[in-house]
C-alpha positions, 0 to 999 in steps of 0.5 A: 904833635909836630906841625903838618907844614913847617918853614924854617928860615926860608928864602927865595931869590930870583937874581937880585930880587928876594921873593921871600927872605928868612920866613919861619912859619908852622901850621898845625893839623886842621888849621885854615890859614890865609896869606894876605898882602899886596902883589909881589909880597911873596904869597904865591912863592911861599905856597909853591914851595909848600907844594914842592913846585919850587925849591928854596934858595936857603932854608927848609920846608917840610910837609908831614915830616917830608922835606920838599927838596929831598922828598918832593914826591912824598910831599906831592901825594899829600898836597892838593894844589890849585895855582895860577896855572891849570893842571887840566888837559884842554882836550879832555872833558871835566870828568875825563880829567878827573878820571885821569888824575883819579887813576893815580890813587884808585878814586871811586865814582863816588869821589868824582860825584863828590867833587863835581857837586862841591864845585857845582860842575854838573852842567859842565862835566862833559865839556872839554876844559879847553872850552871853559871860561876862566872861572869854570876852569878854576872850579875844575882845578879845585875839583881835581885838588880835592879828589884825593882828599889831601892832608894839605890843601894849597889854594893860591888866589882861591876866589879869583875868577869864580862867582859868588854862589860858587865861592859860598859853596866852596867855603861851606864845604871847606869849613866841613873838612876839619882835620885838613890843613888849608893854606889859601892866598887871597886879596879878599879879606872878607872871603878868607875870614869866613874860612880861616882863623889865622892870617899871615901878612906878607910884604916884600918877602917877609912876614909883616904880622900874624893876626886872628881872623 
């Protein structure tokens, strides 16, 4: 079976700076992989490429056989992304945001309840996301990403800005999602070790080492 996600000799340059430099990696169905390393190592750049948010300077990235440059819309249908920038609309409530995004794939009321429960957002479902704290807004973005039951979850700094109870709940629910490929970056090795079986250490845009967690 071919990899679910594959990067082949991928580089990304911003002028003279190399955010990624010749990265080759592949990830199988059901793998949960943590990307670790200092700030500026290339973690966010790599995850954005997998989610077809940015294009490589050279090399190729594919998700379920679809090229992220030539077929970005196909890729985006299969990837749930949580990044540093929120995709939620400030003027809509949490539930209204979920209904907006759920309208693209005929989500059911059960789907909304599932992700609201998973992210412990019940108390805030009727609050406009523009009025939420950073942590609550992050949780609402995670709910949005989980709504479509994507084949690949891309979670950039998953645990940043969320409390311990929410982090525990997310790990518990994500662990139950066998068959889904999960790619997560974090500064918390302890947290990602609970979720991920494989770690990829990046430094200065290159893969420094890969380890079992």
